C-alpha positions in Angstrom: 13.7 16.7 -5.0 13.0 14.5 -8.1 9.4 14.2 -9.2 8.3 10.6 -8.6 4.6 11.0 -9.6 2.5 13.1 -11.9 -1.2 13.1 -10.9 -3.6 14.3 -13.6 -7.1 15.2 -12.7 -9.8 16.0 -15.1 -13.4 15.1 -16.0 -14.4 12.2 -18.2 -13.5 12.7 -21.8 -11.1 15.6 -21.0 -8.2 14.0 -22.7 -6.3 12.6 -19.8 -5.6 9.3 -21.2 -4.1 10.8 -24.5 -1.9 13.1 -22.4 -0.6 10.1 -20.4 0.3 8.2 -23.6 2.2 11.2 -24.9 4.0 11.8 -21.5 5.3 8.2 -21.7 6.5 8.9 -25.2 8.2 12.3 -24.4 9.6 11.8 -21.0 13.2 10.7 -21.1 12.9 7.9 -18.3 10.2 5.1 -18.3 7.0 6.1 -16.4 4.3 3.6 -15.4 0.7 4.8 -16.1 -2.3 3.9 -13.9 -5.8 5.3 -14.1 -9.1 5.3 -12.1 -10.7 3.4 -15.0 -8.3 0.5 -14.7 -9.0 0.7 -10.8 -12.8 0.5 -11.6 -12.3 -2.4 -14.0 -10.3 -4.3 -11.6 -13.2 -4.2 -9.1 -15.7 -7.2 -8.9 -18.6 -6.6 -11.4 -21.0 -6.7 -8.3 -19.5 -3.6 -6.9 -19.9 -1.6 -10.1 -23.7 -1.4 -9.4 -23.6 -1.4 -5.6 -24.3 1.6 -3.3 -21.2 0.3 -1.4 -19.3 0.3 -4.5 -19.7 2.6 -7.6 -22.9 3.6 -9.3 -23.1 5.2 -12.6 -26.4 6.9 -12.9 -28.3 7.4 -16.2 -27.6 11.2 -16.2 -24.0 10.8 -15.8 -23.7 11.3 -12.0 -21.2 8.9 -10.3 -21.4 8.0 -6.7 -19.3 5.7 -4.5 -19.7 3.9 -1.2 -17.6 2.8 1.6 -16.3 -0.4 -0.1 -15.2 1.6 -2.9 -13.4 4.0 -0.6 -11.6 1.2 1.2 -10.4 -0.4 -1.9 -9.4 3.1 -3.4 -7.3 3.6 -0.2 -5.5 0.5 -0.6 -4.9 1.0 -4.4 -3.5 4.5 -3.7 -1.2 3.0 -1.0 -0.2 0.5 -3.5 0.7 3.0 -6.3 2.6 5.2 -3.8 4.5 2.1 -2.8 5.6 1.5 -6.4 6.8 5.1 -6.5 8.6 4.9 -3.1 10.4 1.7 -4.5 11.8 3.7 -7.5 9.2 3.6 -10.2 8.1 6.9 -11.7 4.3 6.9 -11.9 1.6 8.9 -13.9 -2.0 8.8 -12.4 -5.0 9.5 -14.6 -7.8 10.3 -12.1 -11.3 12.0 -11.8 -11.5 13.9 -8.5 -15.4 13.2 -8.1 -15.0 14.9 -4.6 -12.7 17.8 -5.8 -10.5 18.9 -3.0 -11.5 16.0 -0.8 -10.2 13.6 -3.5 -7.0 15.4 -3.6 -6.6 15.2 0.3 -7.0 11.4 0.0 -3.9 11.4 -2.4 -2.0 13.6 -0.3 -2.4 11.4 2.7 -1.3 8.4 0.9 1.8 10.3 -0.8 3.2 11.6 2.6 6.3 13.5 1.4 6.6 12.1 -2.0 7.5 14.6 -4.8 4.3 15.0 -7.1 3.4 17.2 -10.0 -0.3 18.0 -9.6 -1.8 18.7 -13.2 -5.4 19.8 -13.9 -6.6 18.9 -17.3 -9.4 21.1 -18.4 -11.8 20.9 -21.3 -14.8 22.9 -22.2 -18.0 20.9 -21.3 -19.4 20.9 -24.8 -16.2 19.7 -26.4 -15.7 17.0 -23.7 -19.4 16.0 -24.3 -18.9 15.7 -28.0 -15.9 13.4 -27.2 -18.0 11.3 -24.9 -20.6 10.7 -27.6 -17.9 9.8 -30.2 -16.1 7.4 -27.7 -19.4 5.4 -27.2 -18.2 3.9 -24.1 -19.4 6.5 -21.6 -22.7 7.4 -20.0 -24.0 10.5 -21.8 -23.8 13.4 -19.5 -21.0 12.3 -17.6 -18.6 14.7 -19.2 -20.7 17.6 -18.6 -21.3 16.8 -15.1 -17.6 16.4 -14.2 -16.0 19.1 -16.4 -16.0 21.8 -13.7 -16.9 19.9 -10.5 -13.7 17.7 -10.4 -11.5 20.9 -10.1 -13.5 22.5 -7.2 -11.0 23.4 -4.5 -8.1 21.4 -6.0 -4.6 23.1 -6.0 -2.3 22.4 -9.0 1.2 23.0 -10.0 0.1 23.2 -13.7 -2.9 23.3 -15.6 -3.6 22.4 -19.3 -6.6 22.8 -21.5 -7.4 20.2 -24.2 -10.4 22.1 -25.5 -8.1 23.4 -28.6 -4.8 22.0 -27.7 -3.4 18.6 -28.8 -2.4 15.9 -26.2 1.2 16.1 -27.2 1.4 19.9 -26.8 0.0 19.4 -23.3 2.5 16.4 -22.4 5.4 18.6 -23.6 4.2 21.3 -21.3 3.9 19.0 -18.4 7.3 17.3 -19.2 9.0 20.8 -18.9 7.8 21.0 -15.3 9.5 17.6 -14.2 12.6 18.1 -12.2 
């Protein structure tokens, strides 16, 4: 079965976005890229500070409510519909709920062929990137570095602590059938 989706999961500032850009460059066919950041950005501003939406605490913790989950489920179904229609899709996600987040994707995917990729990065390195970026709440990278991987099953894992995005992308591309 031909891989129709690649789902990358990793904490904030782990290097997922860089890998996605490199994947789009090295994969022979065109792949669309979507991420949880663009999903959150598409939400009404009032939901980005609501218990029913998504809340970014000052210490880096992120919590989501029922309205967020409802929109997330619709977004997932929409992304999967594009893949079912023939588009190849790369997802850049942060599994805040670890295995429960992966299960939500699995429900939406049905039998679609997916390559599950864990993107790891040492907490201190991710925290340094977070500071350099300047667009993240300090502490988010450290909070998420290990928690997003709890109970998640991958086909492949890459570690960006000391490995460039292009090298990681080539490793992922080698697993696409």
